[in-house]
ZADO-810236 format. One record per residue: x, y, z of N, C-alpha, C in turn. Coordinates in steps of 0.05 Angstrom, whole numbers, plus 5000, padded with zeros to 4 digits. Each point is the difference from the previous one (the first is absolute). Layout:
% residues N
R;X;Y;Z;X;Y;Z;X;Y;Z
...
***
This chain:
% residues 254
R;7907;9459;2414;4986;5024;5006;5016;5020;5015
R;5002;5026;4993;5014;5020;5016;4979;5016;5016
R;5005;4998;5026;4984;5017;5016;5012;5025;5012
R;4989;5021;4990;5011;5025;5012;4980;5017;5016
R;5011;5018;5019;4984;5014;5018;4985;5022;4984
R;4974;5000;5004;4983;5021;4986;4980;5011;5021
R;4983;5018;4990;4981;5012;5017;4973;4989;4993
R;4999;4976;4983;4972;4988;4989;4991;4980;5024
R;4975;4997;4998;4990;4981;5020;5005;4973;4993
R;4998;4979;5020;5001;4972;4993;4972;4990;4998
R;4995;4977;4990;4975;4985;5002;4992;4990;5027
R;4978;4997;5009;4989;4991;5023;4985;4976;4996
R;5008;4978;5013;4984;4975;5000;4984;5000;5028
R;4974;4995;4997;4986;4997;5027;4979;4978;4997
R;5000;4983;5023;4981;4978;5000;4986;5000;5026
R;4975;4992;5000;4982;5000;5024;4984;4973;5004
R;4996;4991;5022;4982;4979;5006;4987;5004;5029
R;4978;4987;5004;4985;5002;5025;5009;4986;5023
R;4987;4998;5023;5008;4985;5020;5008;4973;4995
R;5027;4993;5006;5007;4970;4990;5024;4993;5019
R;4995;4990;5022;5019;4991;5023;5023;4982;4987
R;5025;5008;5006;5019;4981;4993;5024;5003;5018
R;5014;4977;5005;5023;5001;5019;5025;5010;4992
R;5021;5006;5015;5026;5010;4992;5014;4981;4978
R;4996;4976;5002;5013;4983;4981;4990;5002;4971
R;4972;5005;4998;4986;5003;4975;5009;5025;4987
R;5000;5020;5018;5006;5028;4990;5030;5000;4990
R;5017;4987;5015;5028;5000;4993;5004;4986;4974
R;4984;4979;4994;5003;4987;4977;4991;5017;4976
R;4980;5014;5004;4994;5018;4979;5018;5021;4997
R;5014;5012;5020;5020;5020;4999;5022;4992;4981
R;5011;4975;5005;5018;4988;4982;4996;4998;4971
R;4974;4994;4996;4989;5002;4973;4999;5028;4990
R;4996;5020;5017;4998;5026;4990;5027;5009;4992
R;5022;4995;5014;5024;5008;4991;5010;4987;4977
R;4992;4975;4994;5008;4989;4976;4985;5012;4975
R;4975;5011;5005;4985;5012;4978;5012;5027;4992
R;5015;5013;5019;5013;5025;4995;5032;4999;4995
R;5005;4975;4993;5029;4999;4993;5010;5016;4976
R;4981;5004;4982;5008;5018;4977;5011;5026;5007
R;4987;5013;5020;5005;5025;5012;5025;4999;5013
R;5006;4980;5019;5023;4995;5014;5024;4998;4980
R;4997;4982;4981;5022;4996;4981;5005;5023;4982
R;4981;5019;4995;5007;5024;4984;5020;5018;5013
R;5003;5001;5027;5016;5017;5016;5021;4985;5016
R;5000;4974;4996;5016;4984;5018;4995;5002;5028
R;4974;5004;5007;4993;5011;5027;4997;4978;5021
R;4993;5011;5023;4993;4980;5023;4979;5011;5015
R;4985;4984;5015;4975;5007;5017;5015;5003;5027
R;4987;5022;5015;5005;5004;5028;4974;5007;5014
R;5001;4995;5023;4975;5002;5019;5000;5029;5010
R;4981;5004;5018;4993;5029;5007;5027;5011;5017
R;5016;4979;5013;5020;5008;5015;5027;5001;4980
R;4997;4997;4978;5024;5002;4983;5015;4974;4999
R;4992;4977;5010;5014;4974;4999;4991;4985;4973
R;5021;4988;4990;4995;4985;4975;4980;4976;5005
R;4984;4998;4982;4981;4976;5001;5008;4977;4985
R;5004;4976;5015;5007;4977;4986;4974;4985;4990
R;5004;4989;4978;4976;4985;4986;5003;4971;5006
R;4995;4994;5029;4998;4974;5011;4976;4996;5013
R;4989;4974;5001;4974;4996;5016;5004;5010;5026
R;5022;4995;5016;5001;5007;5027;5004;5029;5001
R;5013;5016;4985;5002;5025;5003;4974;5015;4996
R;4984;4991;4978;4976;5011;4995;4981;4995;5023
R;4997;4976;5013;4982;4996;5020;5010;5016;5026
R;5024;5003;5005;5007;5018;5022;4992;5028;4998
R;5005;5010;4974;4993;5028;4992;4968;5006;5004
R;4984;4981;4990;4973;5004;5000;4988;4995;5031
R;5011;4982;5015;4993;4994;5025;5003;5023;5019
R;5021;5017;4997;5002;5024;5014;4986;5024;4991
R;4984;4997;4982;4988;5022;4984;4971;5002;5007
R;4990;4994;5024;4974;5004;5007;4994;5028;5008
R;4980;5012;4990;4993;5029;5005;4996;5006;5031
R;5008;5021;5010;4999;5008;5026;4993;5030;5006
R;4988;5006;5020;4995;5029;5008;5023;5014;5010
R;4998;5026;5005;5023;5017;5009;5007;4991;5029
R;4981;4989;5013;5006;4992;5028;5006;4969;5000
R;5006;4990;4979;5008;4969;4999;4981;4979;4997
R;4976;5007;5000;4979;4979;4999;5000;4987;4974
R;4999;4974;4999;5000;4984;4975;4973;4995;4990
R;4996;5002;4972;4975;4994;4987;5005;4977;4978
R;4998;4974;5014;5006;4979;4986;4978;4992;4977
R;4974;5010;5006;4979;4993;4980;5005;5018;4976
R;5018;5019;5001;5003;5016;4975;5025;4990;4985
R;5008;4977;5006;5022;4985;4984;5028;5011;5000
R;5012;5005;4980;5027;5009;4997;5008;5023;4983
R;5019;5015;5005;5005;5024;4985;5032;5001;4994
R;5006;4998;4974;5030;4998;4992;5005;5022;4980
R;5023;5015;5005;5009;5021;4980;5029;4994;4994
R;5004;4997;4972;5026;4994;4988;5006;5022;4981
R;5024;5006;4995;5012;5022;4982;5021;4987;4981
R;5000;5001;4975;5021;4992;4982;5021;5021;4997
R;5025;4993;5007;5021;5018;5000;5021;4996;4978
R;5007;5017;4983;5020;4994;4979;5024;4990;5010
R;5015;4984;4983;5026;4990;5009;5020;5022;5005
R;5015;4996;5022;5022;5021;5008;4990;5021;5015
R;4973;5003;5006;4990;5022;5015;4992;4994;5029
R;5002;5017;5020;4994;4993;5026;4969;5001;5001
R;4988;4982;5015;4972;5000;5003;4989;5026;5014
R;5016;5017;5016;4993;5021;5012;5002;5026;4982
R;5019;4998;4981;5006;5025;4983;4984;4996;4972
R;4995;4977;4994;4989;4998;4973;4969;5005;4999
R;4992;5012;4977;4974;5005;4996;4988;4972;4991
R;4977;4995;5012;4987;4973;4994;4992;5000;4972
R;5003;4977;4987;4993;4996;4971;4974;4987;4997
R;4995;4983;5021;4974;4985;5004;4994;4997;5028
R;4977;5006;5009;4990;4996;5026;4977;4980;5000
R;5006;4978;5015;4979;4978;4999;4987;5002;5030
R;4972;5004;4998;4987;5000;5026;4979;4979;5000
R;5000;4984;5022;4983;4976;4999;4985;5002;5029
R;4971;4997;4999;4984;4996;5021;4982;4974;4996
R;5008;4978;5014;4985;4976;4992;4993;4982;5027
R;4981;4982;4995;4993;4982;5021;4977;5012;5020
R;4990;5023;4992;4981;5014;5019;4972;4984;4996
R;4992;4995;5025;4971;4987;4998;4978;5022;5005
R;5008;5025;4998;4981;5021;5010;4985;5009;4974
R;4976;5003;5000;4985;5008;4976;5002;5030;4996
R;5007;5008;4975;5007;5026;4997;4974;5018;5001
R;5002;5026;5006;4977;5019;5001;5009;5022;4977
R;5018;5018;5008;5008;5021;4982;5025;4990;4983
R;5016;4985;5010;5024;4992;4987;5005;4972;5003
R;5014;4986;4978;5005;4971;5004;5025;4995;5016
R;4998;4982;5020;5024;4996;5016;5019;4980;4986
R;4995;4981;4979;5015;4984;4987;5006;5013;4974
R;5025;5011;4995;5008;5014;4976;5029;4993;4993
R;5009;5007;4976;5027;4997;4993;5004;5027;4980
R;5019;5013;5004;5008;5025;4984;5030;4995;4989
R;5005;5002;4978;5027;5005;4988;5000;5024;4985
R;5015;5021;5014;5000;5026;4991;5027;5006;4988
R;5003;5005;4975;5023;5006;4984;5004;5030;5001
R;5026;5009;5010;5006;5027;5001;5014;5009;4974
R;5013;5024;5002;5008;5012;4973;5022;4984;4987
R;5012;4982;5013;5021;4986;4990;4990;4976;4981
R;4974;4996;5004;4985;4982;4982;4978;5015;4986
R;5005;5015;4979;4982;5017;4987;4977;4984;4985
R;4976;5011;5000;4979;4984;4988;5004;4988;4974
R;5009;5016;4980;5000;4989;4971;5024;4981;4997
R;5022;5003;5015;5022;4984;4994;4998;4972;5013
R;4985;5001;5022;4999;4973;5012;4975;4986;4996
R;4983;5008;4982;4974;4986;4997;5003;4974;4989
R;5021;4995;4984;5002;4972;4989;5008;4978;5021
R;5009;5013;5025;5006;4978;5020;4977;4989;5015
R;4976;5016;4997;4979;4998;5020;4980;4975;4993
R;4998;4994;4974;4980;4976;4998;5005;4974;5015
R;5027;4992;4998;5010;4977;5015;5000;5005;5029
R;5007;5026;5008;4998;5005;5031;4972;4999;5009
R;4983;5011;4985;4970;5004;5008;4992;4970;5003
R;5000;4981;4981;4993;4975;5001;5012;4984;5026
R;5024;5005;5002;5013;4988;5026;4989;5009;5027
R;4994;5027;5001;4989;5011;5026;4973;4991;5002
R;4981;4996;4980;4975;4989;5004;5003;4974;5008
R;5016;4985;4987;5004;4971;5008;5009;4996;5031
R;5017;5019;5008;5008;4999;5027;4981;5006;5022
R;4979;5017;4994;4985;5012;5020;4970;4990;4995
R;4993;4993;4978;4971;4991;4993;4982;5023;5010
R;5002;5025;4992;4984;5021;5009;4973;4998;4986
R;4979;5017;5009;4976;5003;4985;5003;5020;4976
R;5017;5017;5004;5004;5022;4978;5029;5012;5003
R;5013;5003;4975;5025;5012;4998;4998;5018;4975
R;5018;5020;5001;5001;5021;4978;5028;5010;4998
R;5013;5003;4975;5023;5015;4997;4993;5027;4989
R;5008;5022;5018;4993;5027;4991;5020;5020;4997
R;4997;5017;4981;5019;5024;4995;4985;5024;5016
R;5017;5020;5004;4992;5022;5011;4971;5012;4989
R;4999;5001;4973;4978;5009;4986;4975;4979;5005
R;5006;4975;4999;4977;4981;5004;4991;5001;5028
R;5016;5006;5020;4992;5003;5027;4978;5024;5001
R;5010;5021;4987;4982;5025;4999;4973;4994;4991
R;4999;4985;4976;4976;4997;4989;4982;4981;5016
R;5009;4977;5012;4986;4984;5020;4990;5014;5023
R;5015;5019;5011;4996;5014;5023;4972;5018;4995
R;4998;5009;4976;4982;5018;4992;4973;4984;4994
R;5002;4974;4990;4976;4988;4991;4993;4976;5014
R;5016;4990;5020;4992;4975;5015;4994;5010;5027
R;4975;5001;5011;4990;5013;5025;5003;4982;5022
R;4999;4974;4995;5001;4981;5027;5025;4983;5004
R;5004;4999;5024;5028;4987;5008;5000;4970;4989
R;4977;4987;4999;5002;4971;4992;4994;4997;4969
R;4999;5021;4984;4996;4999;4972;5027;5001;4988
R;5005;4981;4981;5028;4996;4990;5008;5024;4984
R;5027;5005;5001;5012;5019;4983;5009;4986;4970
R;5003;5016;4980;5011;4988;4976;5025;5012;4997
R;5019;4985;4991;5028;5009;4993;5009;4992;4972
R;5029;5002;4996;5007;4989;4974;5001;4968;4999
R;4998;4990;5024;4993;4971;5005;4985;4999;5024
R;4978;4982;5001;4982;5000;5021;4989;4970;5003
R;5001;4989;5023;4990;4973;5009;4976;5002;5015
R;4982;4980;4997;4975;5000;5013;4998;4971;5007
R;4996;4991;5026;4993;4973;5006;4972;4995;4992
R;4991;4974;4996;4971;4996;4993;4981;5010;5020
R;5012;4997;5027;4981;5012;5018;4995;5030;5001
R;5015;5014;4987;4999;5030;4998;4983;5008;4976
R;4998;4982;4981;4981;5005;4978;5018;4997;4973
R;4986;5010;4978;5014;4998;4973;5004;5029;4991
R;5015;5000;4977;5007;5028;4991;4978;5007;4978
R;4996;5026;4997;4984;5011;4980;5011;4992;4971
R;4985;5003;4981;5011;4993;4973;5017;5026;4993
R;5028;4996;4996;5018;5026;4996;4987;5013;4974
R;5003;5025;5000;4995;5020;4977;5024;5008;4987
R;5025;4988;5010;5024;5011;4986;5016;4973;4999
R;5022;5001;4982;5016;4974;4997;5010;4991;5025
R;4994;4974;5005;5006;4987;5027;4995;4967;4996
R;5015;4987;5018;4999;4972;5001;4990;4992;5027
R;4984;4981;4999;4990;4986;5025;5007;4971;5002
R;5017;4994;5019;5012;4975;5005;4982;4985;5022
R;4988;4976;4997;4985;4987;5019;5021;4985;5016
R;4999;5000;5027;5018;4985;5016;4981;4979;5017
R;5013;4982;5015;4986;4980;5013;4982;5012;5021
R;5007;5024;5009;4985;5010;5024;4991;5028;4995
R;5002;5011;4975;4991;5027;4992;5009;5007;4972
R;5002;5027;4995;5008;5008;4973;5019;5025;5003
R;5015;5004;4978;5021;5021;4997;4993;5017;4977
R;4997;5026;5003;4997;5020;4980;5023;5014;4995
R;5012;4997;4974;5022;5017;4993;4995;5016;4978
R;5002;5027;5005;4995;5018;4976;5026;4997;4984
R;4991;5002;4973;5024;4998;4978;5005;5024;4986
R;5018;5016;5012;5008;5025;4987;5016;4997;4978
R;5002;5020;4984;5021;5002;4979;5029;5005;5007
R;5002;5011;5024;5028;5007;5009;5000;5002;5028
R;5023;4997;5016;4999;5002;5029;4987;5027;5010
R;5002;5022;4983;4988;5025;5010;4971;4998;5000
R;4989;4984;4980;4971;4996;5001;4992;4981;5023
R;5016;4984;5008;4995;4981;5021;4998;5012;5028
R;5012;5023;5004;4997;5015;5025;4981;5022;4999
R;4988;5007;4978;4983;5021;4996;4974;4993;5016
R;4985;5020;5004;4972;4996;5012;4978;4996;4982
R;5003;5004;4972;4977;4999;4981;4987;4973;4999
R;5017;4980;4998;4987;4972;4997;4987;4994;5027
R;5011;5005;5023;4986;4992;5023;4974;5018;5003
R;4999;5025;4994;4978;5017;4995;4978;4987;4985
R;5005;4989;4977;4982;4987;4983;4988;4973;5010
R;5017;4984;5013;4990;4977;5015;4979;5007;5023
R;5010;5021;5014;4983;5006;5023;4972;5014;4990
R;5000;5013;4980;4977;5011;4989;4981;4982;4991
R;5011;4979;4984;4983;4977;4993;4990;4983;5022
R;5017;4998;5021;4989;4985;5022;4977;5014;5015
R;5000;5027;4999;4983;5016;5015;4973;4999;4983
R;5001;4998;4971;4975;5000;4982;4987;4973;5003
R;5018;4978;5008;4990;4972;5002;4991;4994;5029
R;5002;5020;5015;4993;4996;5029;5016;4976;5011
R;5025;5005;4999;5023;4978;5010;4991;4993;5028
R;4999;4974;5004;4994;4990;5027;5023;4988;5016
R;5022;5001;4992;5026;4988;5010;5007;5015;5027
R;5004;4983;5020;5008;5011;5030;5022;4980;5012
R;5016;5012;5014;5019;4983;5014;4987;4990;5025
R;4999;4974;5003;4987;4989;5024;5012;5007;5025
R;4984;5007;5023;5011;5008;5025;5009;4974;5016
R;4995;4977;4992;5008;4976;5012;5010;4981;4980
R;5025;4997;5000;5011;4981;4982;5004;4972;5007
R;4995;4994;5024;5002;4970;5010;5029;4993;4998
R;5005;4973;4992;5026;4985;4997;5006;5000;4972
R;5023;5009;4991;5008;4994;4973;5017;4976;5000
R;4997;4982;4978;5013;4977;4997;5030;5007;4993
R;5016;4982;5008;5030;5004;4992;5010;4971;4988
***
């Protein structure tokens, strides 16, 4: 695959789960699995992951544990908020480019291990934000495998892969922070509920701990359009869809 700089948006992966306290070793193990899930994007540009300081990230158990352990949220005056877990930001940099000069191709943002019950926003989240070097239509084929790997790594209550247009549709039609968004690919844990009956071509795969809804477009352009997502959400509204992201996720098995 040839990746060229464009002004197009990249797809966004987002995952949420409620209060679930985890230690740095557990979060580090999930981080290693996350980087493995995103190998397709790294290989596409011969890239490397760097941390917020521009240092290369080694994919070893010890390096991941050290990175997570020093990533406890703190306030501007240095107070530590251990109950909020850990916060890690990594950027994928193309081969041969400086981490300070390169435009990021993928930004990975992780907040995990928080025991705080959310009110307005979830404290346990994963975002994989693809910028213009990974345009929506061209990289959609890389996402099904990456999506499954990310869900396996974090065991969220909800995850969705969203284009710019799909984000706009959800933002208009989904009013509550704990109500799942629908994307080109969507995951719901059993604890979050089940999907409405799709009114558009789609596939629902039943997993050991939940289900995956994959819209089945005729082309990559259709995959990132908002029309199928709009149809699913309208059907969900007419069926009085009850799915909600639990505010307390407890302990996930590994």
